[in-house]
N, C-alpha and C positions, 0 to 999 in steps of 0.2 A: 586323700586319693593317695599319697606314698605309704598309706596303714594299708590299705585295699591291697594294691601294688604287692606289697612286700607279701602277702600274703596268698598270692597267687603265683609265685613263681616256678610252683611244681607244674602246673596245668601245662599243656602240650603248647597251648597257642594263647595268646592274649589280644584279646580285641577290644581298644579302647574308641570311643565315638564322643566327641566334643563337641558341645555346643555355640562354636566360634568364640570362647570365652577368650579373655585378654589378662587372664591371673597366672598364667607360669604354667596352665595345666598340662599345655601338649607338650611341653617341654621335659615336663618328669615324667609322661607317660612313655615318651621316644628313649629314657633310661633304660625302659622296661619291653620293648617292642617296637619291631618296626611296623606293625599293623594295628596303626593311630589314623583317625579321619576326623574330619569336620565338617559338620553339617548343620546351616540353621535349624533354629528348634519349632518340627513341624507337632511338637505332641509326644505326650508321655509315651502312648502306645506306639505310635509312627516312628519316634526315634529307636526304640527298644528291638522293633523289628527291624529296623535298618541294619543294628549290629548285628542279629541275627543272621541276615543275607551276607555278613563279613566273615562268617566262621567255616572252617573246614572240618570241625571233628564232627567225631559221633556222639558225644557229647556235649552239652552245651550247661555250664554254671552263671549265671547272669548273677553281677552284683550292682551295685552303685558305689557311688563313690566313696559315702561314708559308713560303708560295711568291711568286715573283717572276715573271713575263713579263719576258725579257729584249728588247730593243730588236732584235733580229736575230730572236727568234721573235716580233715582233709582226709585222715587216715579212713574214716569213714565211707566219705564219697567214693577213694578209689579202692576200697575193700568191696560196696555195692555193686558198682559198677562192671566190676570185672568177674558177680556171678552169671553162670548161663543162664539165672531166672532172673535175671533184674529186671525191674520194672520200668515204663516208659519214662517215667516222670515220678519226681521224689518232693514233697514239704517238706522247708526244714522248719524248726524253731527258730526264732529270732530274738534277742535276749538286744536290751538296749540301754546305755549309758545315760542318763539323764538328773543332772542338778548333784552332780558329784555323785554318783553312785550308780550300780544296777538295778533296774526297776525288774521284779520280780512277780507283779501282778497290777492290777489298774488298767487291764485289757490291752498293755502293752509284751505281755507275756504268758503264752508262749508263741502267740503271732506267725503262726505258721505258715510262711510263704513258699510258694510253689517255685524255684529257682533251677533244678534241677532235672536235666531232659534229654530226651534222645533229639538230634536235633533234625529229623523228617516227622518226629511226634507231636512237635509243640510250636504256638503260633503267639505272639501276645493281642490281646483284645482288650475290650474297655471302651470307657469313653474319655472325656475329659483328663481326669483323673484317676485312683484305682485301678491301674490297668491289671490283666491277668494273665499266665501262662493258659493258654486252652489245649490241651494235651488229646489225642486222640490216641488210647491204650490206658493202659493200667497205671494208677499212682499207689505211690508207698511212702513210707514216712521215715525220716532218719531222727535220730534222738541227740546227736551232740547242736551244740546254738553256732548258730550263724551271729556273730560280733557287730551290732550296730552301735550307730553314736551321731545320734540328729540333733539336727538345731544346734551342731556346735555345743551341744548340751547346757546350753542357756535359753530364758525364758525371750528372751530378744529373737533370737533364732525362731523361736515356737512361736511369738506371733507373729514374723514375718511369712512363715509358712502359711499359719490360720489366714492372712490376709491375702496373698496366692488364690490359694486351694478353696477358700469360700467364694470367691469371685468365679470359678471354675465353676464348681459346683451348682453353685447358684444359676449358671446359663443353662448348664444342661438341665437342671428342674426344670426350667422353666420352659426350654424346646420340647421338654415331655410333658409338657401340659399342667403342670404342678404348681400351686397358687397360693402366694401368701395368706394365713389367716392369725389373727391377732395368738389365738391358742396356741398355734405352733411358737411365736413367740416367748408365750411366757410358759406353756409346759414342757414344751421337749427340752429347752436347756435347763430344768429345776432336775426334770428326771434322766437326765444324761450324768448331770454330777452324782444323784443317787448311784445310779447303775456302774459309774467306774470306782466312785468312791468306797461304796457300800457292796454291790454287789458281785465286781472285780474285785474286792477284797484290797482295793487301793489304799483305804487305811494303814494297810501292812507294809507300805513302802514309804511310811514316816510321811515328814513335809512333802518332800517330793509327790509323792500319792495324793497328798490335797491339791498338791500344785496343777497335776495332770488333770485332778479331777474338776477343778476350775477350768483349766484353759480349753479343755475338752466341751462344756457347756457353753463357756464365750463360743468355740466355733462354731456350733449350731445356731447360736441366739446371733450371731454375726451374717450365717448364711442366710438366714430365713430375712433378716433386714434389707441385704440387699437383692433376693429375691424379691423384695417390695420396692425398691429401687427401681428393677428392672422393669418390673408391670406399669408401674407410675412414670416411669422415662425420668427420675431425679437424676441432679448433676447439671443441668442446667443454669445459667443464670437466669434469675427473672427479670419481665421485660422492664423497659422504661415506662 
């Protein structure tokens, strides 16, 4: 969080929304801004739209607590939004630091995210996860990186995220009418490994790329197992 806020002090205003955390996040945020709001977690899309509603500027740069604005990106943003023909939104390449190194392939990069937009033109949309900004207007691309430090850099953090996201995604799939099939459990994870490690050049990221490929395949495997559990209403204790 502090890294994120330190990299944002050039902004005209900083708005922080906290999901009722108990870890000192609010105290840290108040060192940087008086616009700190707390709201019980309603979902990714809803929370980010709540944050958007608290902004007052013409432009919004949306950041997660594990992200950092590089100095080059800051200068590019300030230059771009000052242009008379600026677009209404911009996609930014995001580079992640994981397993002790910057990841350059493996589907982790360039991972372009639409995060910079005119406040009157953008709104968060999506389902339980994988929320995104919908823009009414033109969209351009920036070239400098938004820096990302996911999962606290460790596989433990990644597996926690996999467990959380797979439950939400499985529920989304079920509600959309998608159903479990054995071939999905067997074929899709295997193909995901090949996609990440071979087709997306994960092998060029060394051991970190191999770990990402394995955990990406595992995430799909767990998602389909959870979809099966939802369909069959597993989880209850057997009757005596």
